[in-house]
N, C-alpha and C positions, 0 to 999 in steps of 0.2 A: 526829462519829463517829470512833472510833479506826481507824487503818489496819488493825489486826488484825481488827476487826469486818467491814470491807469485804472483806478477803481471804477471810474465812470465808464471807461471803454469796456471793461470786463462786464459791467452791468448791462451796457448796451448790447454786447454780444449775446449775453444770456437771454435778454429780452427778444432779440431777433431770432435766436434759435427756437425759443418757445413759439414765436409767431409763425415761423416756418413749419414747425411740427404740427401746430394747430391747422394751418392752411392745408398741409398734405393730408391730415386726418379727415378734413372736411371736403377734400377734393377741390379746393379753391386754388386752381393752378396759376391763375393770373397773380394772386396774392403771393403764392409760393415763389414765382419767378421774380416778382418785385423784391421780395425779402432776400432772395439769394443775391440779387444785384446790390442790395444794401449791405449785406455781409461782405461781399467782395470789395465794395467801396470802403468799408470799415477797415479791412485788412490793409488797403493802400494807405490809410491814414494812421494806422496803429500796428506797425510791423511787430512791435514787442509782444503782441497777443499770440503770435505764431499760429494763426488760423490756417488750417489745412484747406486752403482756398480751392484746391482742385476738386474736393468733394462737393463744394457748393456749385462749382461749374457743372458737375455731374447732375446734381439736383435741378439746376437751372435747365440743362438740356432735357431732362425728363419732363419738367413742367412745360417747356416749349413743345415737346412731342405731344403731350396731352392737349395742348392748345392748337395743335395741327400746324405749328410754325416749324416746318421741317428743316429749312436752311439754318434757322437760328439754333435748332436742336443739335444739328450736326456740328455747327461751329462751337457751341458750348461743350459738347461731348469731346470734340477734338482737343479743346483747351484743357479739359479735365484729364484726358489721356496723356497729353504732353506734360502736364503738371505732375501726374503720378509717376511717369517715367523719370522725370527730373528728381522727384522726391526720393525714389528708390535709388537713384544714382548718387545722390549727395548726402543722404541721411544714414546714420548708423541704425540698421534694423536689427531687431532681436532675431528675426527669422528671415533668411535671404529671399524666401518666397512670399513675404508679406506683400500684399496688394496685387499679386499676379492674377488672382481670380477676379478682382475688381477690374483690372485692366482688360482681361478677356471679356468680361461682361460688357464693358464700355465699347470695345471693338465690335462685338457681335451686334450691339444695338445700333451703332453707326452703320454697319453693313446692311442691317435690316431696313433702316430708314432709307438709305441710298438706293437699295434694290427695289423697295416698294414705292417710295414717294418721289424720288429725285431722278427719274429716268430722263 
């Protein structure tokens, strides 16, 4: 890969992150969901960026929840959960308990959605 391509992808990621943060700040959840999908697609094209894509699946699930799309929310949150479990299993972590609280929060959210909206 050419250095220019990499710089362009880094700039694209930075721009998408800003777009996501702005959408979340403004409570524009449809834009937030769309932006998460764009970041996940960028990861598929640009593996060298090492995007922690599971965190964007979590953001996507939370955006879907705000949009009352409960099945999509649970699917995205499950993908985030599986990604975090894999990340913890395959990466060298400074602290063995890294991400455990995040995992618990995702699991609680999934349980709450299923219990409340998907009976």
